[in-house]
LUMGU-906752 format. One line per 10 residues: their letters; for each residue x negated, y negated, z negated of C-alpha. Coordinates in nm, 3 decimals, padded with zeros to 5 digits. Last residue first. Example, Ala and Ser with C-alpha at 12.3 -4.5 7.8 and 13.67 -1.06 7.14 Angstrom:
# LUMGU-906752
sa) -01.367/00.106/-00.714 | -01.230/00.450/-00.780
# end
This chain:
# LUMGU-906752
xxxxxxxxxx) 04.372/-03.031/-00.658 | 04.037/-02.999/-00.483 | 03.870/-02.668/-00.555 | 03.523/-02.674/-00.703 | 03.237/-02.556/-00.479 | 02.974/-02.360/-00.668 | 03.224/-02.119/-00.819 | 03.325/-02.015/-00.466 | 02.983/-01.860/-00.421 | 02.704/-02.051/-00.257
xxxxxxxxxx) 02.480/-02.044/-00.562 | 02.492/-01.668/-00.580 | 02.132/-01.552/-00.550 | 02.081/-01.228/-00.739 | 01.751/-01.185/-00.919 | 01.661/-00.821/-00.989 | 01.290/-00.863/-00.913 | 01.238/-01.197/-01.091 | 00.962/-01.390/-00.913 | 01.164/-01.365/-00.592
xxxxxxxxxx) 00.988/-01.222/-00.287 | 00.821/-01.331/00.036 | 00.661/-01.057/00.242 | 00.332/-00.926/00.381 | 00.312/-00.638/00.132 | -00.055/-00.708/00.062 | -00.022/-01.085/00.104 | 00.269/-01.107/-00.141 | 00.439/-01.448/-00.112 | 00.630/-01.613/-00.394
xxxxxxxxxx) 00.972/-01.769/-00.434 | 01.024/-01.892/-00.787 | 01.312/-01.840/-01.028 | 01.390/-02.066/-01.322 | 01.765/-02.033/-01.255 | 01.784/-02.392/-01.133 | 01.465/-02.310/-00.941 | 01.684/-02.096/-00.715 | 01.823/-02.401/-00.533 | 01.495/-02.590/-00.500
xxxxxxxxxx) 01.317/-02.280/-00.374 | 01.596/-02.220/-00.121 | 01.552/-02.568/00.023 | 01.172/-02.528/00.038 | 01.197/-02.184/00.196 | 01.436/-02.331/00.452 | 01.190/-02.613/00.532 | 00.904/-02.364/00.557 | 01.107/-02.157/00.802 | 01.198/-02.474/00.995
xxxxxxxxxx) 00.827/-02.553/01.037 | 00.774/-02.199/01.166 | 01.034/-02.269/01.434 | 01.371/-02.093/01.450 | 01.498/-01.768/01.600 | 01.555/-01.608/01.258 | 01.340/-01.306/01.347 | 01.089/-01.515/01.538 | 01.051/-01.757/01.249 | 01.022/-01.468/01.004
xxxxxxxxxx) 00.743/-01.314/01.209 | 00.548/-01.641/01.208 | 00.610/-01.700/00.838 | 00.492/-01.353/00.736 | 00.720/-01.053/00.707 | 01.057/-01.107/00.546 | 01.140/-00.759/00.417 | 01.121/-00.788/00.041 | 01.482/-00.666/00.026 | 01.572/-00.964/-00.194
xxxxxxxxxx) 01.367/-01.193/00.033 | 01.545/-01.064/00.344 | 01.887/-01.118/00.186 | 01.793/-01.470/00.073 | 01.665/-01.559/00.421 | 01.993/-01.442/00.573 | 02.196/-01.646/00.325 | 01.977/-01.951/00.385 | 02.006/-01.906/00.763 | 02.384/-01.882/00.744
xxxxxxxx) 02.407/-02.198/00.532 | 02.171/-02.381/00.769 | 02.388/-02.282/01.065 | 02.705/-02.380/00.880 | 02.561/-02.719/00.783 | 02.465/-02.818/01.136 | 02.140/-02.775/01.319 | 01.815/-02.602/01.266
# end
């Protein structure tokens, strides 16, 4: 993982895959995102911290082989324009 924009893109992609419950296991997710497994766990950790503000947890379903949000209809929007105040 590199610069801010790359991490931002990866977080958005990870969020979309989690919402669709289509992540696969860590190894598959690493291949899909073209990053290491360690980086996958790092991204999951970052995203967990962000969504915990909304009292949401990221969990893993062994039967479905996917990560998912503890609240099914959760919509991640912490990177919207509201998050970053405009400079006047």
